[in-house]
All heavy atoms as TSV, in Angstrom:
chain	resi	resn	atom	element	x	y	z
A	1	MET	N	N	130.488	-88.023	21.361
A	1	MET	CA	C	131.797	-88.328	20.734
A	1	MET	C	C	132.401	-87.062	20.175
A	1	MET	O	O	133.537	-86.768	20.373
A	1	MET	CB	C	131.572	-89.380	19.702
A	1	MET	CG	C	132.810	-89.857	19.044
A	1	MET	SD	S	133.727	-90.866	20.194
A	1	MET	CE	C	134.958	-91.528	19.115
A	2	LYS	N	N	131.589	-86.334	19.389
A	2	LYS	CA	C	132.059	-85.117	18.771
A	2	LYS	C	C	132.439	-84.082	19.816
A	2	LYS	O	O	133.451	-83.387	19.701
A	2	LYS	CB	C	130.991	-84.544	17.824
A	2	LYS	CG	C	131.382	-83.351	17.035
A	2	LYS	CD	C	130.263	-82.937	16.080
A	2	LYS	CE	C	130.655	-81.692	15.310
A	2	LYS	NZ	N	129.595	-81.267	14.422
A	3	ASN	N	N	131.639	-84.030	20.904
A	3	ASN	CA	C	131.887	-83.087	21.976
A	3	ASN	C	C	133.207	-83.398	22.684
A	3	ASN	O	O	133.927	-82.534	23.060
A	3	ASN	CB	C	130.730	-83.127	22.975
A	3	ASN	CG	C	130.774	-81.976	23.931
A	3	ASN	OD1	O	131.429	-80.967	23.683
A	3	ASN	ND2	N	130.129	-82.121	25.068
A	4	LYS	N	N	133.499	-84.703	22.844
A	4	LYS	CA	C	134.770	-85.135	23.479
A	4	LYS	C	C	135.961	-84.710	22.632
A	4	LYS	O	O	136.948	-84.264	23.166
A	4	LYS	CB	C	134.782	-86.623	23.701
A	4	LYS	CG	C	133.884	-87.083	24.826
A	4	LYS	CD	C	134.008	-88.579	25.031
A	4	LYS	CE	C	133.078	-89.039	26.121
A	4	LYS	NZ	N	133.231	-90.495	26.351
A	5	LYS	N	N	135.841	-84.863	21.312
A	5	LYS	CA	C	136.935	-84.460	20.419
A	5	LYS	C	C	137.153	-82.944	20.487
A	5	LYS	O	O	138.271	-82.484	20.566
A	5	LYS	CB	C	136.632	-84.869	18.978
A	5	LYS	CG	C	136.745	-86.308	18.730
A	5	LYS	CD	C	136.458	-86.665	17.298
A	5	LYS	CE	C	136.499	-88.148	17.064
A	5	LYS	NZ	N	136.184	-88.485	15.671
A	6	TYR	N	N	136.066	-82.186	20.468
A	6	TYR	CA	C	136.146	-80.743	20.573
A	6	TYR	C	C	136.794	-80.340	21.878
A	6	TYR	O	O	137.719	-79.467	21.919
A	6	TYR	CB	C	134.757	-80.120	20.453
A	6	TYR	CG	C	134.709	-78.660	20.703
A	6	TYR	CD1	C	135.221	-77.754	19.793
A	6	TYR	CD2	C	134.200	-78.115	21.891
A	6	TYR	CE1	C	135.207	-76.397	20.034
A	6	TYR	CE2	C	134.201	-76.800	22.148
A	6	TYR	CZ	C	134.689	-75.920	21.199
A	6	TYR	OH	O	134.684	-74.585	21.437
A	7	ARG	N	N	136.403	-80.939	22.967
A	7	ARG	CA	C	136.961	-80.600	24.288
A	7	ARG	C	C	138.443	-80.955	24.348
A	7	ARG	O	O	139.233	-80.192	24.846
A	7	ARG	CB	C	136.196	-81.385	25.376
A	7	ARG	CG	C	136.638	-80.965	26.784
A	7	ARG	CD	C	135.840	-81.697	27.834
A	7	ARG	NE	N	134.424	-81.511	27.706
A	7	ARG	CZ	C	133.497	-82.391	27.984
A	7	ARG	NH1	N	133.849	-83.567	28.468
A	7	ARG	NH2	N	132.226	-82.127	27.802
A	8	ARG	N	N	138.834	-82.074	23.747
A	8	ARG	CA	C	140.258	-82.453	23.743
A	8	ARG	C	C	141.108	-81.508	22.893
A	8	ARG	O	O	142.187	-81.117	23.299
A	8	ARG	CB	C	140.347	-83.891	23.235
A	8	ARG	CG	C	141.773	-84.436	23.282
A	8	ARG	CD	C	142.191	-84.621	24.710
A	8	ARG	NE	N	143.541	-85.125	24.734
A	8	ARG	CZ	C	144.388	-84.974	25.698
A	8	ARG	NH1	N	144.016	-84.333	26.773
A	8	ARG	NH2	N	145.586	-85.441	25.632
A	9	ILE	N	N	140.569	-81.098	21.776
A	9	ILE	CA	C	141.297	-80.135	20.915
A	9	ILE	C	C	141.448	-78.847	21.652
A	9	ILE	O	O	142.532	-78.194	21.629
A	9	ILE	CB	C	140.561	-79.944	19.575
A	9	ILE	CG1	C	140.727	-81.205	18.738
A	9	ILE	CG2	C	141.111	-78.746	18.808
A	9	ILE	CD1	C	139.887	-81.237	17.509
A	10	LYS	N	N	140.397	-78.394	22.348
A	10	LYS	CA	C	140.451	-77.164	23.113
A	10	LYS	C	C	141.505	-77.229	24.214
A	10	LYS	O	O	142.277	-76.300	24.424
A	10	LYS	CB	C	139.094	-76.880	23.721
A	10	LYS	CG	C	138.952	-75.515	24.361
A	10	LYS	CD	C	137.499	-75.207	24.664
A	10	LYS	CE	C	137.211	-75.523	26.102
A	10	LYS	NZ	N	135.876	-75.139	26.512
A	11	GLN	N	N	141.613	-78.385	24.918
A	11	GLN	CA	C	142.611	-78.574	25.947
A	11	GLN	C	C	143.995	-78.498	25.396
A	11	GLN	O	O	144.878	-77.883	25.983
A	11	GLN	CB	C	142.383	-79.904	26.673
A	11	GLN	CG	C	141.165	-79.949	27.548
A	11	GLN	CD	C	140.914	-81.354	28.098
A	11	GLN	OE1	O	141.478	-82.333	27.607
A	11	GLN	NE2	N	140.040	-81.449	29.096
A	12	ILE	N	N	144.198	-79.113	24.223
A	12	ILE	CA	C	145.529	-79.054	23.578
A	12	ILE	C	C	145.898	-77.639	23.214
A	12	ILE	O	O	147.058	-77.213	23.438
A	12	ILE	CB	C	145.541	-80.005	22.341
A	12	ILE	CG1	C	145.458	-81.445	22.826
A	12	ILE	CG2	C	146.803	-79.754	21.515
A	12	ILE	CD1	C	145.239	-82.446	21.682
A	13	LEU	N	N	144.954	-76.904	22.673
A	13	LEU	CA	C	145.242	-75.493	22.319
A	13	LEU	C	C	145.557	-74.649	23.537
A	13	LEU	O	O	146.471	-73.801	23.479
A	13	LEU	CB	C	144.052	-74.913	21.545
A	13	LEU	CG	C	143.835	-75.450	20.144
A	13	LEU	CD1	C	142.570	-74.872	19.533
A	13	LEU	CD2	C	145.037	-75.156	19.253
A	14	ILE	N	N	144.897	-74.900	24.626
A	14	ILE	CA	C	145.178	-74.145	25.844
A	14	ILE	C	C	146.575	-74.497	26.357
A	14	ILE	O	O	147.339	-73.605	26.735
A	14	ILE	CB	C	144.120	-74.438	26.924
A	14	ILE	CG1	C	142.780	-73.808	26.526
A	14	ILE	CG2	C	144.566	-73.944	28.273
A	14	ILE	CD1	C	141.625	-74.171	27.401
A	15	MET	N	N	146.909	-75.785	26.300
A	15	MET	CA	C	148.270	-76.188	26.740
A	15	MET	C	C	149.342	-75.585	25.849
A	15	MET	O	O	150.373	-75.084	26.350
A	15	MET	CB	C	148.396	-77.707	26.709
A	15	MET	CG	C	147.566	-78.420	27.744
A	15	MET	SD	S	148.110	-78.049	29.412
A	15	MET	CE	C	149.601	-79.028	29.474
A	16	LEU	N	N	149.100	-75.528	24.567
A	16	LEU	CA	C	150.067	-74.911	23.659
A	16	LEU	C	C	150.220	-73.416	23.959
A	16	LEU	O	O	151.313	-72.842	23.922
A	16	LEU	CB	C	149.686	-75.112	22.212
A	16	LEU	CG	C	149.882	-76.532	21.667
A	16	LEU	CD1	C	149.254	-76.668	20.276
A	16	LEU	CD2	C	151.359	-76.917	21.644
A	17	SER	N	N	149.080	-72.763	24.253
A	17	SER	CA	C	149.127	-71.359	24.566
A	17	SER	C	C	149.931	-71.083	25.824
A	17	SER	O	O	150.725	-70.172	25.917
A	17	SER	CB	C	147.689	-70.815	24.784
A	17	SER	OG	O	146.964	-70.925	23.579
A	18	ILE	N	N	149.731	-71.943	26.825
A	18	ILE	CA	C	150.467	-71.767	28.072
A	18	ILE	C	C	151.942	-72.017	27.873
A	18	ILE	O	O	152.785	-71.240	28.381
A	18	ILE	CB	C	149.888	-72.730	29.151
A	18	ILE	CG1	C	148.482	-72.255	29.524
A	18	ILE	CG2	C	150.780	-72.774	30.385
A	18	ILE	CD1	C	147.748	-73.212	30.387
A	19	CYS	N	N	152.304	-73.019	27.104
A	19	CYS	CA	C	153.712	-73.297	26.799
A	19	CYS	C	C	154.347	-72.115	26.039
A	19	CYS	O	O	155.482	-71.688	26.335
A	19	CYS	CB	C	153.880	-74.541	25.972
A	19	CYS	SG	S	153.468	-76.053	26.911
A	20	THR	N	N	153.629	-71.593	25.079
A	20	THR	CA	C	154.126	-70.436	24.351
A	20	THR	C	C	154.302	-69.225	25.261
A	20	THR	O	O	155.287	-68.493	25.146
A	20	THR	CB	C	153.117	-70.065	23.213
A	20	THR	OG1	O	152.955	-71.180	22.400
A	20	THR	CG2	C	153.657	-68.905	22.379
A	21	THR	N	N	153.426	-69.044	26.204
A	21	THR	CA	C	153.518	-67.997	27.134
A	21	THR	C	C	154.776	-68.074	28.003
A	21	THR	O	O	155.477	-67.097	28.186
A	21	THR	CB	C	152.319	-68.006	28.111
A	21	THR	OG1	O	151.119	-67.853	27.339
A	21	THR	CG2	C	152.367	-66.884	29.119
A	22	LEU	N	N	155.063	-69.252	28.414
A	22	LEU	CA	C	156.261	-69.455	29.255
A	22	LEU	C	C	157.527	-69.131	28.475
A	22	LEU	O	O	158.511	-68.668	29.057
A	22	LEU	CB	C	156.323	-70.872	29.773
A	22	LEU	CG	C	155.197	-71.251	30.748
A	22	LEU	CD1	C	155.269	-72.729	31.066
A	22	LEU	CD2	C	155.288	-70.441	31.995
A	23	LEU	N	N	157.511	-69.318	27.160
A	23	LEU	CA	C	158.680	-69.055	26.360
A	23	LEU	C	C	158.774	-67.660	25.798
A	23	LEU	O	O	159.831	-67.181	25.448
A	23	LEU	CB	C	158.737	-70.082	25.191
A	23	LEU	CG	C	158.879	-71.537	25.605
A	23	LEU	CD1	C	158.694	-72.420	24.381
A	23	LEU	CD2	C	160.185	-71.809	26.288
A	24	SER	N	N	157.629	-66.962	25.731
A	24	SER	CA	C	157.561	-65.672	25.033
A	24	SER	C	C	157.737	-64.468	25.894
A	24	SER	O	O	158.221	-63.447	25.454
A	24	SER	CB	C	156.282	-65.575	24.248
A	24	SER	OG	O	156.203	-66.550	23.303
A	25	GLY	N	N	157.280	-64.520	27.105
A	25	GLY	CA	C	157.418	-63.344	27.990
A	25	GLY	C	C	156.137	-62.768	28.426
A	25	GLY	O	O	155.063	-63.337	28.257
A	26	PRO	N	N	156.232	-61.584	29.036
A	26	PRO	CA	C	155.044	-60.961	29.712
A	26	PRO	C	C	153.919	-60.499	28.759
A	26	PRO	O	O	152.770	-60.562	29.159
A	26	PRO	CB	C	155.646	-59.763	30.456
A	26	PRO	CG	C	156.941	-59.474	29.785
A	26	PRO	CD	C	157.411	-60.773	29.194
A	27	VAL	N	N	154.217	-60.083	27.584
A	27	VAL	CA	C	153.156	-59.602	26.692
A	27	VAL	C	C	152.229	-60.767	26.305
A	27	VAL	O	O	151.043	-60.634	26.390
A	27	VAL	CB	C	153.750	-58.945	25.412
A	27	VAL	CG1	C	152.664	-58.606	24.425
A	27	VAL	CG2	C	154.565	-57.737	25.778
A	28	THR	N	N	152.812	-61.864	25.913
A	28	THR	CA	C	152.015	-63.010	25.541
A	28	THR	C	C	151.300	-63.569	26.789
A	28	THR	O	O	150.159	-63.992	26.684
A	28	THR	CB	C	152.917	-64.110	24.916
A	28	THR	OG1	O	153.635	-63.544	23.848
A	28	THR	CG2	C	152.078	-65.251	24.431
A	29	SER	N	N	151.956	-63.521	27.910
A	29	SER	CA	C	151.366	-64.001	29.153
A	29	SER	C	C	150.081	-63.242	29.464
A	29	SER	O	O	149.079	-63.812	29.845
A	29	SER	CB	C	152.365	-63.842	30.304
A	29	SER	OG	O	151.772	-64.174	31.513
A	30	ASN	N	N	150.162	-61.932	29.269
A	30	ASN	CA	C	148.963	-61.093	29.526
A	30	ASN	C	C	147.804	-61.468	28.588
A	30	ASN	O	O	146.676	-61.587	28.998
A	30	ASN	CB	C	149.358	-59.614	29.362
A	30	ASN	CG	C	148.258	-58.707	29.823
A	30	ASN	OD1	O	147.451	-59.061	30.690
A	30	ASN	ND2	N	148.171	-57.523	29.225
A	31	GLU	N	N	148.144	-61.703	27.337
A	31	GLU	CA	C	147.089	-62.014	26.342
A	31	GLU	C	C	146.475	-63.374	26.664
A	31	GLU	O	O	145.281	-63.569	26.566
A	31	GLU	CB	C	147.684	-62.023	24.914
A	31	GLU	CG	C	148.019	-60.672	24.405
A	31	GLU	CD	C	146.847	-59.705	24.425
A	31	GLU	OE1	O	145.746	-60.101	23.967
A	31	GLU	OE2	O	147.015	-58.541	24.864
A	32	VAL	N	N	147.293	-64.362	27.056
A	32	VAL	CA	C	146.770	-65.679	27.347
A	32	VAL	C	C	145.905	-65.624	28.617
A	32	VAL	O	O	144.835	-66.225	28.677
A	32	VAL	CB	C	147.906	-66.719	27.514
A	32	VAL	CG1	C	147.400	-68.017	28.060
A	32	VAL	CG2	C	148.601	-66.929	26.166
A	33	SER	N	N	146.302	-64.850	29.596
A	33	SER	CA	C	145.505	-64.749	30.814
A	33	SER	C	C	144.168	-64.085	30.496
A	33	SER	O	O	143.138	-64.472	31.072
A	33	SER	CB	C	146.250	-64.014	31.921
A	33	SER	OG	O	146.473	-62.682	31.532
A	34	LYS	N	N	144.151	-63.107	29.595
A	34	LYS	CA	C	142.880	-62.517	29.161
A	34	LYS	C	C	141.997	-63.531	28.513
A	34	LYS	O	O	140.799	-63.585	28.724
A	34	LYS	CB	C	143.131	-61.335	28.221
A	34	LYS	CG	C	143.677	-60.092	28.879
A	34	LYS	CD	C	143.879	-59.020	27.799
A	34	LYS	CE	C	144.561	-57.783	28.334
A	34	LYS	NZ	N	144.803	-56.802	27.282
A	35	MET	N	N	142.600	-64.332	27.608
A	35	MET	CA	C	141.869	-65.354	26.875
A	35	MET	C	C	141.239	-66.367	27.853
A	35	MET	O	O	140.071	-66.736	27.710
A	35	MET	CB	C	142.757	-66.076	25.877
A	35	MET	CG	C	142.116	-67.180	25.137
A	35	MET	SD	S	143.244	-68.201	24.192
A	35	MET	CE	C	144.182	-68.998	25.483
A	36	LEU	N	N	142.018	-66.821	28.839
A	36	LEU	CA	C	141.540	-67.788	29.790
A	36	LEU	C	C	140.424	-67.194	30.615
A	36	LEU	O	O	139.426	-67.871	30.953
A	36	LEU	CB	C	142.674	-68.291	30.665
A	36	LEU	CG	C	143.734	-69.113	29.970
A	36	LEU	CD1	C	144.893	-69.425	30.917
A	36	LEU	CD2	C	143.150	-70.416	29.438
A	37	LYS	N	N	140.525	-65.938	30.992
A	37	LYS	CA	C	139.476	-65.273	31.760
A	37	LYS	C	C	138.187	-65.213	30.958
A	37	LYS	O	O	137.080	-65.497	31.460
A	37	LYS	CB	C	139.920	-63.868	32.149
A	37	LYS	CG	C	138.933	-63.171	33.036
A	37	LYS	CD	C	139.452	-61.784	33.412
A	37	LYS	CE	C	138.395	-61.043	34.241
A	37	LYS	NZ	N	138.805	-59.707	34.597
A	38	ARG	N	N	138.276	-64.862	29.659
A	38	ARG	CA	C	137.078	-64.772	28.801
A	38	ARG	C	C	136.476	-66.178	28.664
A	38	ARG	O	O	135.236	-66.323	28.681
A	38	ARG	CB	C	137.420	-64.235	27.452
A	38	ARG	CG	C	137.642	-62.729	27.422
A	38	ARG	CD	C	137.701	-62.167	26.024
A	38	ARG	NE	N	138.845	-62.732	25.281
A	38	ARG	CZ	C	140.005	-62.176	25.099
A	38	ARG	NH1	N	140.270	-60.973	25.630
A	38	ARG	NH2	N	140.967	-62.763	24.394
A	39	MET	N	N	137.308	-67.208	28.512
A	39	MET	CA	C	136.767	-68.569	28.397
A	39	MET	C	C	136.011	-68.976	29.660
A	39	MET	O	O	134.940	-69.586	29.589
A	39	MET	CB	C	137.917	-69.538	28.116
A	39	MET	CG	C	138.459	-69.460	26.715
A	39	MET	SD	S	139.891	-70.478	26.439
A	39	MET	CE	C	139.234	-72.078	26.775
A	40	GLU	N	N	136.579	-68.622	30.834
A	40	GLU	CA	C	135.927	-68.980	32.090
A	40	GLU	C	C	134.599	-68.209	32.242
A	40	GLU	O	O	133.597	-68.817	32.645
A	40	GLU	CB	C	136.826	-68.637	33.255
A	40	GLU	CG	C	136.222	-68.991	34.588
A	40	GLU	CD	C	135.912	-70.488	34.735
A	40	GLU	OE1	O	136.597	-71.312	34.118
A	40	GLU	OE2	O	134.949	-70.797	35.463
A	41	GLU	N	N	134.535	-66.947	31.841
A	41	GLU	CA	C	133.306	-66.190	31.908
A	41	GLU	C	C	132.278	-66.796	30.974
A	41	GLU	O	O	131.093	-66.897	31.355
A	41	GLU	CB	C	133.574	-64.721	31.513
A	41	GLU	CG	C	134.383	-63.970	32.542
A	41	GLU	CD	C	134.839	-62.609	32.047
A	41	GLU	OE1	O	134.647	-62.319	30.846
A	41	GLU	OE2	O	135.374	-61.855	32.845
A	42	ARG	N	N	132.711	-67.209	29.791
A	42	ARG	CA	C	131.753	-67.846	28.868
A	42	ARG	C	C	131.243	-69.173	29.403
A	42	ARG	O	O	130.041	-69.465	29.292
A	42	ARG	CB	C	132.461	-68.075	27.524
A	42	ARG	CG	C	131.538	-68.607	26.436
A	42	ARG	CD	C	132.231	-68.833	25.148
A	42	ARG	NE	N	133.173	-69.912	25.313
A	42	ARG	CZ	C	134.274	-70.041	24.636
A	42	ARG	NH1	N	134.621	-69.176	23.736
A	42	ARG	NH2	N	135.092	-71.109	24.829
A	43	ASN	N	N	132.131	-69.957	30.032
A	43	ASN	CA	C	131.676	-71.230	30.619
A	43	ASN	C	C	130.689	-71.008	31.736
A	43	ASN	O	O	129.735	-71.765	31.862
A	43	ASN	CB	C	132.896	-72.024	31.104
A	43	ASN	CG	C	133.720	-72.582	29.979
A	43	ASN	OD1	O	133.261	-72.723	28.856
A	43	ASN	ND2	N	134.977	-72.904	30.282
A	44	VAL	N	N	130.881	-69.963	32.558
A	44	VAL	CA	C	129.937	-69.652	33.633
A	44	VAL	C	C	128.600	-69.286	33.030
A	44	VAL	O	O	127.553	-69.744	33.519
A	44	VAL	CB	C	130.506	-68.534	34.517
A	44	VAL	CG1	C	129.417	-68.025	35.468
A	44	VAL	CG2	C	131.690	-69.030	35.319
A	45	LEU	N	N	128.605	-68.474	31.988
A	45	LEU	CA	C	127.347	-68.092	31.347
A	45	LEU	C	C	126.630	-69.267	30.762
A	45	LEU	O	O	125.412	-69.436	30.917
A	45	LEU	CB	C	127.650	-67.040	30.243
A	45	LEU	CG	C	126.450	-66.490	29.502
A	45	LEU	CD1	C	125.489	-65.789	30.446
A	45	LEU	CD2	C	126.914	-65.566	28.390
A	46	ILE	N	N	127.342	-70.186	30.142
A	46	ILE	CA	C	126.757	-71.366	29.545
A	46	ILE	C	C	126.127	-72.239	30.645
A	46	ILE	O	O	125.010	-72.741	30.481
A	46	ILE	CB	C	127.791	-72.150	28.691
A	46	ILE	CG1	C	128.143	-71.394	27.450
A	46	ILE	CG2	C	127.271	-73.546	28.410
A	46	ILE	CD1	C	129.313	-71.956	26.704
A	47	ARG	N	N	126.824	-72.377	31.781
A	47	ARG	CA	C	126.276	-73.159	32.905
A	47	ARG	C	C	125.003	-72.546	33.426
A	47	ARG	O	O	124.022	-73.214	33.722
A	47	ARG	CB	C	127.292	-73.261	34.029
A	47	ARG	CG	C	128.190	-74.461	33.903
A	47	ARG	CD	C	129.042	-74.647	35.123
A	47	ARG	NE	N	130.417	-74.449	34.707
A	47	ARG	CZ	C	131.288	-73.589	35.173
A	47	ARG	NH1	N	130.957	-72.846	36.204
A	47	ARG	NH2	N	132.479	-73.475	34.696
A	48	GLU	N	N	124.993	-71.199	33.549
A	48	GLU	CA	C	123.792	-70.513	34.075
A	48	GLU	C	C	122.586	-70.721	33.117
A	48	GLU	O	O	121.519	-70.989	33.539
A	48	GLU	CB	C	124.086	-69.030	34.231
A	48	GLU	CG	C	124.998	-68.715	35.394
A	48	GLU	CD	C	125.350	-67.263	35.461
A	48	GLU	OE1	O	124.990	-66.454	34.551
A	48	GLU	OE2	O	126.031	-66.884	36.410
A	49	ILE	N	N	122.844	-70.619	31.821
A	49	ILE	CA	C	121.790	-70.822	30.824
A	49	ILE	C	C	121.257	-72.269	30.911
A	49	ILE	O	O	120.072	-72.508	30.893
A	49	ILE	CB	C	122.289	-70.473	29.419
A	49	ILE	CG1	C	122.526	-68.964	29.313
A	49	ILE	CG2	C	121.269	-70.934	28.360
A	49	ILE	CD1	C	123.198	-68.518	28.051
A	50	SER	N	N	122.213	-73.213	30.988
A	50	SER	CA	C	121.798	-74.627	31.079
A	50	SER	C	C	120.990	-74.910	32.298
A	50	SER	O	O	119.991	-75.619	32.279
A	50	SER	CB	C	123.011	-75.530	31.078
A	50	SER	OG	O	123.702	-75.400	29.865
A	51	GLU	N	N	121.382	-74.326	33.453
A	51	GLU	CA	C	120.629	-74.537	34.682
A	51	GLU	C	C	119.242	-73.905	34.557
A	51	GLU	O	O	118.256	-74.489	35.046
A	51	GLU	CB	C	121.394	-73.912	35.866
A	51	GLU	CG	C	122.635	-74.699	36.233
A	51	GLU	CD	C	123.477	-73.988	37.309
A	51	GLU	OE1	O	123.109	-72.886	37.718
A	51	GLU	OE2	O	124.524	-74.556	37.681
A	52	ALA	N	N	119.129	-72.721	33.944
A	52	ALA	CA	C	117.841	-72.082	33.798
A	52	ALA	C	C	116.918	-72.955	32.892
A	52	ALA	O	O	115.735	-73.097	33.189
A	52	ALA	CB	C	118.022	-70.696	33.198
A	53	GLU	N	N	117.486	-73.500	31.833
A	53	GLU	CA	C	116.717	-74.368	30.946
A	53	GLU	C	C	116.262	-75.635	31.671
A	53	GLU	O	O	115.130	-76.066	31.514
A	53	GLU	CB	C	117.523	-74.751	29.708
A	53	GLU	CG	C	117.716	-73.612	28.739
A	53	GLU	CD	C	118.605	-73.974	27.555
A	53	GLU	OE1	O	119.196	-75.057	27.589
A	53	GLU	OE2	O	118.693	-73.144	26.638
A	54	ASN	N	N	117.134	-76.205	32.478
A	54	ASN	CA	C	116.766	-77.388	33.242
A	54	ASN	C	C	115.673	-77.092	34.272
A	54	ASN	O	O	114.777	-77.850	34.481
A	54	ASN	CB	C	118.013	-77.966	33.995
A	54	ASN	CG	C	118.929	-78.654	33.027
A	54	ASN	OD1	O	118.569	-79.044	31.939
A	54	ASN	ND2	N	120.190	-78.769	33.436
A	55	ASP	N	N	115.739	-75.905	34.904
A	55	ASP	CA	C	114.710	-75.498	35.845
A	55	ASP	C	C	113.379	-75.331	35.153
A	55	ASP	O	O	112.323	-75.701	35.697
A	55	ASP	CB	C	115.097	-74.196	36.565
A	55	ASP	CG	C	116.268	-74.373	37.519
A	55	ASP	OD1	O	116.516	-75.545	37.902
A	55	ASP	OD2	O	116.889	-73.361	37.920
A	56	GLU	N	N	113.388	-74.763	33.924
A	56	GLU	CA	C	112.166	-74.587	33.173
A	56	GLU	C	C	111.551	-75.945	32.782
A	56	GLU	O	O	110.366	-76.130	32.863
A	56	GLU	CB	C	112.411	-73.795	31.901
A	56	GLU	CG	C	112.667	-72.323	32.138
A	56	GLU	CD	C	112.970	-71.561	30.838
A	56	GLU	OE1	O	112.873	-72.175	29.734
A	56	GLU	OE2	O	113.297	-70.366	30.947
A	57	LYS	N	N	112.389	-76.915	32.453
A	57	LYS	CA	C	111.898	-78.227	32.113
A	57	LYS	C	C	111.272	-78.925	33.356
A	57	LYS	O	O	110.313	-79.642	33.207
A	57	LYS	CB	C	113.040	-79.107	31.564
A	57	LYS	CG	C	113.469	-78.673	30.175
A	57	LYS	CD	C	114.599	-79.550	29.675
A	57	LYS	CE	C	115.081	-79.117	28.326
A	57	LYS	NZ	N	116.244	-79.880	27.848
A	58	ARG	N	N	111.848	-78.692	34.513
A	58	ARG	CA	C	111.326	-79.336	35.678
A	58	ARG	C	C	109.984	-78.757	36.095
A	58	ARG	O	O	109.110	-79.445	36.580
A	58	ARG	CB	C	112.291	-79.129	36.903
A	58	ARG	CG	C	113.552	-79.909	36.762
A	58	ARG	CD	C	114.432	-79.661	37.955
A	58	ARG	NE	N	115.797	-80.180	37.658
A	58	ARG	CZ	C	116.891	-79.744	38.181
A	58	ARG	NH1	N	116.855	-78.753	39.067
A	58	ARG	NH2	N	118.077	-80.249	37.864
A	59	VAL	N	N	109.802	-77.436	35.847
A	59	VAL	CA	C	108.535	-76.782	36.189
A	59	VAL	C	C	107.427	-77.315	35.257
A	59	VAL	O	O	106.303	-77.514	35.700
A	59	VAL	CB	C	108.647	-75.246	36.089
A	59	VAL	CG1	C	107.306	-74.567	36.190
A	59	VAL	CG2	C	109.613	-74.733	37.148
A	60	ASP	N	N	107.761	-77.518	33.990
A	60	ASP	CA	C	106.759	-77.975	33.020
A	60	ASP	C	C	106.413	-79.405	33.310
A	60	ASP	O	O	105.652	-80.047	33.655
A	60	ASP	CB	C	107.273	-77.906	31.594
A	60	ASP	CG	C	107.474	-76.456	31.150
A	60	ASP	OD1	O	106.884	-75.580	31.759
A	60	ASP	OD2	O	108.307	-76.235	30.242
């Protein structure tokens, strides 16, 4: 439940950032695209760690 609320808040913030980007111009657009890239990299890292932990649990 808490995770769903956190995910929803994160989605709303991303949508607000994108809307602000469309209204603000290229400088803000560049910053938002950097932020989204970092978020995607973090999500990939979290997935890799989770998969590694799951693999360790299966071996045990």
